[in-house]
C-alpha positions as CSV (number, residue, x, y, z in Angstrom):
1,M,72.7,-32.6,-60.2
2,N,70.0,-30.1,-59.6
3,D,70.9,-26.8,-61.3
4,E,68.9,-24.8,-58.8
5,F,70.9,-26.4,-56.0
6,L,74.2,-25.5,-57.7
7,R,73.3,-21.9,-58.0
8,Q,72.7,-21.6,-54.3
9,L,76.3,-22.8,-53.5
10,P,79.1,-20.3,-53.1
11,P,81.3,-19.9,-56.3
12,E,84.3,-21.9,-54.7
13,D,81.9,-24.8,-53.9
14,Q,80.3,-24.9,-57.3
15,S,83.5,-26.0,-59.1
16,V,84.1,-28.8,-56.6
17,S,80.5,-30.0,-57.0
18,E,80.8,-30.1,-60.8
19,I,84.0,-32.3,-60.5
20,L,82.2,-34.7,-58.1
21,G,79.2,-34.9,-60.4
22,S,81.3,-35.8,-63.4
23,K,83.2,-38.5,-61.5
24,A,80.0,-40.0,-60.3
25,Q,78.6,-40.3,-63.8
26,S,81.7,-42.1,-65.0
27,I,81.4,-44.9,-62.4
28,Q,80.0,-48.2,-63.9
29,V,77.9,-50.4,-61.5
30,N,78.3,-54.2,-61.9
31,P,74.9,-55.5,-63.3
32,Q,74.9,-58.6,-61.1
33,F,75.4,-56.4,-58.0
34,Q,72.6,-54.1,-59.1
35,S,70.2,-57.1,-59.7
36,N,71.0,-58.6,-56.3
37,L,70.5,-55.3,-54.5
38,E,67.1,-54.8,-56.1
39,A,66.0,-58.3,-55.1
40,R,67.1,-57.9,-51.5
41,L,65.3,-54.5,-51.3
42,K,62.0,-56.0,-52.6
43,Q,62.2,-58.9,-50.2
44,A,62.9,-56.6,-47.2
45,H,60.1,-54.1,-48.1
46,P,57.2,-55.8,-49.8
47,A,54.4,-53.6,-51.4
48,N,51.1,-53.1,-49.2
49,K,48.3,-53.5,-51.7
50,Q,44.6,-53.3,-50.6
51,P,42.0,-55.2,-52.6
52,E,39.5,-53.0,-54.4
53,Q,36.1,-52.7,-52.5
54,G,32.9,-53.2,-54.3
55,W,29.9,-50.8,-54.3
56,Q,28.1,-53.1,-51.8
57,I,30.9,-52.6,-49.2
58,K,30.9,-48.8,-49.7
59,I,27.2,-48.3,-48.9
60,L,27.2,-50.3,-45.7
61,P,28.2,-47.4,-43.4
62,A,25.4,-45.2,-44.8
63,I,22.8,-47.9,-44.2
64,G,24.1,-48.4,-40.6
65,W,23.7,-44.7,-39.8
66,A,20.2,-44.6,-41.3
67,I,19.1,-47.6,-39.1
68,L,20.6,-45.9,-36.0
69,A,18.7,-42.7,-36.7
70,I,15.4,-44.6,-37.2
71,G,15.9,-46.4,-33.9
72,A,16.6,-43.2,-32.0
73,F,13.4,-41.6,-33.4
74,L,11.3,-44.6,-32.3
75,I,12.8,-44.5,-28.8
76,L,12.1,-40.7,-28.5
77,N,8.5,-41.1,-29.8
78,W,7.9,-43.8,-27.2
79,A,9.3,-41.7,-24.4
80,V,7.1,-38.7,-25.3
81,R,3.9,-40.8,-25.5
82,S,4.6,-42.3,-22.1
83,L,4.8,-38.8,-20.5
84,V,1.5,-37.5,-22.0
85,P,-1.5,-38.5,-19.8
86,S,-4.1,-40.7,-21.5
87,R,-7.4,-39.1,-22.5
88,Q,-10.4,-40.1,-20.5
89,P,-13.6,-40.6,-22.4
90,A,-16.3,-37.9,-21.9
91,A,-19.8,-38.6,-20.6
92,G,-21.3,-37.5,-23.8
93,E,-20.2,-37.0,-27.3
94,T,-17.0,-35.1,-27.7
95,A,-16.6,-32.7,-30.6
96,I,-13.7,-33.6,-32.8
97,P,-11.5,-30.6,-33.6
98,T,-10.9,-29.8,-37.2
99,S,-7.4,-29.9,-38.7
100,T,-7.0,-26.2,-38.2
101,E,-7.9,-26.3,-34.5
102,Q,-6.1,-27.5,-31.4
103,A,-8.1,-29.0,-28.6
104,F,-7.0,-28.2,-25.0
105,F,-8.6,-30.4,-22.3
106,S,-9.1,-29.5,-18.6
107,N,-11.3,-30.9,-15.9
108,P,-14.8,-31.1,-17.3
109,V,-17.5,-28.9,-15.6
110,S,-20.6,-31.0,-15.0
111,E,-22.9,-28.0,-15.0
112,A,-22.9,-24.3,-15.7
113,T,-22.2,-21.8,-12.8
114,P,-25.5,-20.4,-11.5
115,L,-26.0,-16.6,-11.6
116,P,-25.7,-14.9,-8.2
117,L,-28.9,-14.2,-6.3
118,G,-29.9,-10.9,-4.8
119,E,-30.5,-7.3,-5.8
120,E,-28.3,-6.0,-8.6
121,Y,-26.3,-2.8,-8.4
122,D,-24.3,-1.0,-11.1
123,W,-21.0,0.0,-9.5
124,R,-18.4,1.6,-11.8
125,G,-19.4,-0.5,-14.8
126,T,-19.6,-3.7,-12.8
127,T,-22.7,-5.5,-11.7
128,L,-22.7,-6.2,-7.9
129,Y,-25.2,-8.6,-6.2
130,L,-26.4,-7.9,-2.7
131,G,-27.2,-11.2,-1.1
132,T,-28.7,-9.9,2.1
133,Q,-30.9,-7.0,3.4
134,L,-29.2,-3.8,4.5
135,P,-30.2,-2.5,8.0
136,E,-32.5,0.5,8.1
137,I,-30.6,3.8,8.5
138,P,-31.8,7.3,9.2
139,T,-32.5,9.4,6.2
140,E,-31.3,12.5,7.9
141,A,-28.3,13.5,10.0
142,S,-27.6,16.4,12.2
143,V,-24.9,19.0,11.3
144,Y,-23.2,20.9,14.2
145,E,-21.3,24.1,13.9
146,L,-18.4,24.5,16.2
147,Q,-18.5,27.7,18.1
148,P,-15.0,29.1,18.9
149,E,-14.1,29.6,22.6
150,Q,-14.9,33.1,23.9
151,P,-12.4,34.5,26.4
152,A,-13.9,35.5,29.7
153,N,-14.5,39.0,30.8
154,I,-15.4,40.6,34.2
155,E,-19.2,40.2,33.6
156,S,-19.0,36.5,32.5
157,A,-16.6,35.6,35.3
158,R,-18.8,37.2,37.9
159,A,-21.9,35.4,36.5
160,L,-20.1,32.1,36.7
161,A,-19.0,32.8,40.3
162,E,-22.6,33.5,41.3
163,Q,-23.6,30.1,39.6
164,F,-21.2,28.4,42.1
165,G,-22.4,30.5,45.0
166,L,-19.2,32.6,45.4
167,D,-19.4,36.2,46.6
168,G,-15.8,37.1,47.0
169,Q,-13.2,39.5,45.6
170,L,-12.5,39.3,41.8
171,Y,-8.9,39.5,40.6
172,E,-7.3,39.7,37.1
173,A,-4.6,37.1,36.4
174,P,-2.2,36.5,33.5
175,G,-4.0,34.2,31.0
176,E,-2.8,30.7,30.1
177,L,-3.0,31.8,26.5
178,P,-0.7,34.6,25.2
179,G,-2.4,38.0,25.1
180,T,-5.4,36.9,27.3
181,T,-6.5,37.6,30.8
182,N,-7.9,35.1,33.3
183,Y,-10.0,35.9,36.4
184,L,-9.7,34.6,39.9
185,I,-12.6,34.8,42.5
186,V,-11.8,34.0,46.1
187,D,-14.4,33.4,48.8
188,G,-12.9,31.9,51.9
189,N,-11.4,28.6,51.0
190,Q,-13.4,28.5,47.7
191,R,-11.6,29.6,44.5
192,L,-12.7,29.9,40.9
193,Y,-10.3,30.3,38.0
194,V,-12.0,31.4,34.8
195,R,-10.5,31.4,31.3
196,S,-13.8,31.2,29.3
197,G,-17.3,29.9,29.7
198,R,-16.1,26.4,28.8
199,Y,-12.7,26.4,30.6
200,F,-12.7,27.1,34.3
201,T,-11.5,25.4,37.6
202,Y,-13.5,25.5,40.8
203,Y,-12.0,24.5,44.2
204,P,-14.6,24.1,47.0
205,D,-11.6,23.8,49.4
206,Y,-8.4,25.1,47.8
207,L,-6.1,23.9,50.6
208,K,-7.3,20.3,50.4
209,S,-7.5,20.3,46.6
210,N,-3.8,21.5,46.2
211,R,-2.4,18.2,47.6
212,L,-1.2,16.2,44.6
213,D,-0.5,13.1,46.7
214,M,-4.1,12.7,47.8
215,T,-6.4,10.1,46.3
216,L,-10.1,10.3,47.0
217,E,-12.3,7.4,46.2
218,N,-15.9,7.6,47.1
219,P,-18.5,4.9,46.3
220,D,-21.2,7.6,46.1
221,S,-19.2,9.7,43.6
222,T,-21.8,9.5,40.8
223,A,-24.7,10.6,43.0
224,L,-22.6,13.4,44.5
225,I,-21.5,14.7,41.1
226,D,-25.0,14.5,39.7
227,A,-26.4,16.5,42.6
228,F,-23.6,19.1,42.3
229,T,-24.1,19.7,38.6
230,Q,-27.9,20.0,38.9
231,E,-27.5,22.3,41.9
232,H,-25.3,24.7,39.9
233,G,-27.2,24.6,36.7
234,F,-25.0,22.3,34.5
235,T,-27.3,20.3,32.3
236,F,-24.9,18.8,29.8
237,D,-24.4,15.0,29.5
238,Y,-21.1,13.7,30.9
239,R,-19.1,10.6,31.7
240,I,-17.5,10.2,35.2
241,T,-14.0,8.8,35.5
242,I,-11.5,8.9,38.4
243,S,-8.4,11.2,38.2
244,E,-5.4,10.0,40.0
245,L,-3.6,13.1,39.1
246,Y,-5.9,15.5,40.9
247,G,-7.1,13.1,43.5
248,G,-10.7,13.1,42.5
249,Y,-13.0,12.6,39.6
250,Y,-13.5,13.9,36.0
251,A,-17.0,14.7,34.7
252,L,-16.2,14.7,31.0
253,P,-18.8,16.3,28.7
254,L,-20.1,14.1,25.9
255,T,-19.9,15.8,22.6
256,P,-21.8,14.8,19.4
257,D,-18.8,14.9,17.1
258,G,-15.7,14.0,19.1
259,F,-14.0,13.9,22.5
260,S,-10.8,14.9,24.2
261,M,-8.7,12.7,26.4
262,G,-6.4,13.2,29.3
263,W,-4.0,10.4,30.4
264,A,-2.0,10.5,33.6
265,I,1.1,8.3,33.4
266,Y,3.2,8.0,36.5
267,K,5.3,5.7,38.7
268,N,6.1,6.7,42.3
269,T,8.6,3.9,43.1
270,P,12.3,4.0,41.9
271,G,13.2,2.2,38.7
272,Y,12.4,3.9,35.4
273,V,9.8,2.6,32.8
274,T,9.5,3.8,29.2
275,C,6.0,4.5,27.9
276,E,5.1,5.3,24.3
277,L,1.9,6.8,22.8
278,S,1.3,7.7,19.2
279,N,-1.6,8.7,16.9
280,L,-3.6,10.5,19.5
281,G,-5.7,12.3,17.0
282,E,-3.9,13.8,13.9
283,P,-1.3,16.6,14.0
284,G,-2.7,19.8,12.6
285,N,-6.3,18.5,12.4
286,P,-8.6,19.9,15.1
287,D,-11.5,18.0,13.7
288,G,-9.9,14.8,15.0
289,V,-9.8,11.2,13.7
290,L,-12.8,8.8,13.6
291,Y,-11.5,5.4,14.9
292,A,-13.6,2.3,14.1
293,D,-11.7,0.2,16.6
294,M,-8.5,1.6,18.1
295,T,-6.5,0.5,21.2
296,W,-3.6,2.3,22.8
297,D,-1.5,0.0,25.1
298,L,0.9,1.0,27.8
299,P,2.6,-2.1,29.1
300,C,4.9,0.1,31.1
301,N,2.1,0.6,33.7
302,N,-0.3,-2.1,32.6
303,S,-3.0,0.2,31.2
304,S,-4.8,0.6,27.9
305,L,-7.6,2.5,26.2
306,T,-9.9,1.3,23.5
307,V,-12.3,3.4,21.4
308,K,-14.9,2.2,18.9
309,N,-16.7,4.3,16.3
310,S,-15.5,7.4,18.1
311,R,-13.7,10.6,17.1
312,L,-10.7,11.6,19.1
313,Q,-9.9,15.3,18.6
314,R,-7.2,16.1,21.1
315,A,-5.3,14.7,24.0
316,W,-3.3,16.0,27.0
317,P,-1.1,13.3,28.6
318,V,0.7,14.3,31.8
319,T,3.4,12.5,33.7
320,W,5.5,12.5,36.8
321,G,7.7,10.1,38.8
322,Y,10.0,7.4,37.3
323,V,8.7,7.5,33.8
324,H,10.2,8.2,30.4
325,L,7.2,9.2,28.3
326,K,7.5,9.4,24.5
327,L,4.7,11.0,22.4
328,S,4.5,11.2,18.6
329,D,2.2,11.9,15.6
330,S,-0.6,13.4,17.8
331,F,-2.7,16.4,18.3
332,L,-1.8,17.6,21.8
333,V,-3.3,20.6,23.7
334,D,-1.9,20.8,27.2
335,I,0.9,18.4,28.0
336,R,2.7,18.7,31.4
337,N,5.6,17.1,33.1
338,Y,5.2,17.4,36.9
339,G,8.8,16.3,37.6
340,G,10.0,14.0,40.3
341,P,12.0,13.1,38.0
342,A,10.1,12.2,34.8
343,T,11.2,12.9,31.2
344,M,8.9,13.6,28.3
345,E,9.7,13.5,24.5
346,V,7.4,14.8,21.7
347,Y,8.0,14.1,18.0
348,D,6.1,15.2,14.9
349,S,3.0,16.4,16.6
350,T,1.0,19.6,17.3
351,I,1.0,21.2,20.7
352,A,-1.0,24.0,22.2
353,I,0.7,24.3,25.6
354,V,3.7,22.4,27.0
355,A,4.8,22.8,30.6
356,A,7.5,21.4,33.0
357,Y,7.6,21.7,36.8
358,K,9.7,20.6,39.8
359,G,12.7,19.5,37.8
360,G,10.8,17.9,35.0
361,V,12.5,17.9,31.5
362,V,10.8,17.9,28.1
363,Y,12.2,17.5,24.6
364,V,10.2,18.7,21.6
365,E,11.2,18.0,18.0
366,N,9.7,19.0,14.6
367,T,6.5,20.2,16.3
368,P,4.7,23.5,16.1
369,I,3.6,25.0,19.4
370,R,0.6,27.3,19.0
371,E,0.3,29.0,22.4
372,A,2.9,28.7,25.1
373,V,5.9,27.1,26.6
374,E,5.8,27.2,30.5
375,V,8.9,26.3,32.5
376,K,8.7,26.6,36.3
377,D,11.1,25.8,39.2
378,S,14.8,25.2,39.3
379,Y,16.2,22.4,37.1
380,S,13.0,22.4,35.0
381,V,14.0,22.6,31.3
382,I,12.2,22.3,28.0
383,Y,14.4,21.7,25.0
384,G,13.2,22.4,21.4
385,Y,14.6,21.4,18.0
386,G,12.8,22.3,14.8
387,V,10.1,23.9,16.8
388,S,7.9,26.5,15.1
389,G,4.9,28.7,15.9
390,G,4.4,32.1,17.5
391,F,4.3,30.8,21.1
392,E,5.1,32.6,24.3
393,V,7.9,31.5,26.5
394,L,7.1,31.7,30.3
395,E,10.1,31.1,32.4
396,T,9.7,31.4,36.2
397,D,11.6,30.5,39.4
398,G,14.7,29.2,37.5
399,G,12.9,27.3,34.7
400,R,14.5,27.5,31.2
401,Y,13.5,27.0,27.6
402,V,16.5,26.0,25.4
403,E,16.6,25.9,21.6
404,M,19.0,23.2,20.3
405,D,21.2,23.1,17.2
406,E,21.2,19.3,16.9
407,P,18.4,16.8,17.3
408,G,18.0,14.4,20.2
409,P,17.3,14.6,23.9
410,P,20.4,15.9,25.7
411,W,20.0,13.5,28.6
412,N,20.4,10.4,26.4
């Protein structure tokens, strides 16, 4: 019996194991029984012997794998060749690339690209060709120096009154601009308000002219205006346009370097419309913007304005009636809400004077005001948020100017 196994047994079992071992060795097996048992065991469990394989049999799997690899290579080569387009023969001789070069083929060019025709110009290191003739342009241009507006005084106001044929009493009046004085000359029903030699208002019949609901249309307007300007010594060029706001006509002077624009936007019948205008000039830029081709559309009242190759310097939209007017990114000089009950909003612009009358309300945001805020009549209010500038506040007859702590029109 295995000695290692005996040592693992407990001491009391080891003695028993030794006794059993000695008895087993003393047993004598019958030789015939032993022989028969061996024969029966061999018959029941015959030995599985495999014949030895020769070297030919052993190399057959390797040969099979080699043939399979060669076949796969041939199939792959055929597939690649079928995808590559066949080469077309060239018209002439084709150069054969050397072994160290690769030839890349594209659509052949039958002939070289011709050089551009025209006069050559060197522009930033690049040659430009001008294929046409440029139009003739002037070799000189005029330069104009803008003269600042000179406030009126007694002498200049009296001289202008004589030019209009007025011989009445002259009065001093508070100026529209802070710290200035305007002048009023009254002669019967005629009145003349003078701010400067370039800013004045003449009423041939003040009582008739003060009616805002009156519209005058006259087929002879051009001839009458021409006769009036010549009679009173105004020789400048101008353009005539009708003014529905004032019930008459504008004679707008033509300037060499730019123009100013007024736009009356109103609706007298109930039912509000919203009108929006932007980019009327440039905020903070009194020189204006030169527009090559610019159109402002107002679908709210089916109107539009188009300028071409013109410089817009400033604008003064006005409104009244059932209109919500929104202005933005513009150079504005004298905007007014005449109420009844219109609203006006101004964003990110420049304003000289803003005014509200007869219950009109105005909201101004992030906009400097250079000269004045004028609020007149009960329920007329101008709201300001982020407004800057050393402007004067003129509140009369119950009108109010309110500075707001939060942005947004309070009526929304």
